[in-house]
N, C-alpha and C positions, 0 to 999 in steps of 0.2 A: 504493499500500499504504500510507504514512503517513496519506494521508487516512482510512482505513477504521480504522486504530490510533486517530486524535484522534476519529471517531465513536463509537468504543466507549468512548474514556474520557468523552465528554459525556454519552452515553447512561446509562452507570453512575453517573454524577453528579446525574442528574436526582431530585428530592427525591421520597419516597414518601409524602407525609403531604398532606393537606388537599385533595386534587385528585382523589380517586377517582373514577372513573364507572361502574367496573364491578370484579368481585371480583380481577381480574387485573392491573388497572394503570389509568393514565389513558389520554385522548387524545393529551396531549403525548407520553406514552412511548412509545405506539402508533405516532404520526407518525415520531418518531424513529428508530424501529425500522425502520420501512418505507423512510425515507429514505437509511437505512443499507445496507439491502439493495439498494436499487435502485442506489445509488450502486456498489457492486461490481458489479452487472450491466453497468452502463453504462460503468465505468471498466476492469473485467478481464475480463468474460464471464460467461455464465450458468453454466459448468462452476465457474468461481471462487465463485459464489454458493451454488451447490448444497453445495461442500465449507466454505464459511462458515456454512452452517447450524448444523453441529455442531463449529466450531471453537472450542475453549475460550478461545481469544483474543478471541473475538467476541461481543457479547451476545446472541446468539440463542437457544443452547442453553439459558442460564441463566434465559431470561426464563420467567414465568408465563403470559404471552400465548401464544395461539397464533400462529406466524409460518408463514404458508403462500406458497410461490414456486410460480407457475404459469407455464407455457409454452402460450401459448394458454389454453385452459381446463382443462388438466390440471395436476395438481399434481405437481411435481418434487422438492420438498422440504418437510419440515415438522417443526419443531424438538418438537411434543409427542406426534405422533401418526403415527408413520412407515408405520403400516398404510395412510394415506390416499394414499400415493406412488402415482401411476400412475391415480388417480381423475381421470375426466372429470366436471367440474362441469356441462357445458352442459347436461345432461338432469337433474340432480340437484335434488330439491326439498328445501328446509327443512322442519321439522316443521308449518308452517303450511299447507304445498303449493305454495308460491312457488317457481319454478326460482330457484336461488340465483345461477347465472353472470350473467344480466342484471342483477341487484341488484349484484352485484361489479364487473362490467365498467362499469355506469354510473358509479359511485362513484369508480373509480379512474380513469376519464378526469379528472374533476375534484378529484382528490385529497381525496376525502370518506369519510365513514363508509357503510358497506353494513351494514344492520340485519338481521340473521338469527335467525331462532328456531332453536336447535341444541341439542345435548346440552352441558351444563356438562361440562367436562374432569376434574373431580375428582368430582361426584355423581351423574352421569349423568342427571340431572333436566333438563327441558326449560329453556331458558336462553335469554335476549335477548342476544344478543352485539351488540356494536358494533365493527365492524371497519374500521379505517382500511386504504384501499386506494389504491394508487399505480402507474401504469405506468411501464414503461421507456421512455424517449426513443429507445433503440437497437435493441431486439428486441422480437418479440412476447412479454413477460414482464409478469406482474403480482404484486405481492405485496400480501397482506392481512394485517394483524396484529388480531387479536381480543381483546378485552377485557372 
């Protein structure tokens, strides 16, 4: 638990100037959020991670970036769009027509960005998201943080 508190402090201290590479944040911020969420999954379990998504003492709920937690290819927690919970991304295309799960999964296997064309969270216009994705080492869970 203490480790998660320290992660929240570190993420909150990341500067918000000069490094923007998306409307919602930087790659470094996305990576920090993803690593914090995966740490919760691996240290205390997937149920704790689901609860942490909207815990005001954690950095996820306040983030402008979209944080998605998957079990397999199904969304089980989302900080910005709760209507996506229970959506199975295995057969879901992005706006370009590409299936998103193979892109997300491949990026998560190496801890990199998945590039997806999706709707902008605020304007609903087509938007090119860079989504840092990371897999859990302990269970079939993936986190994707989009900026």
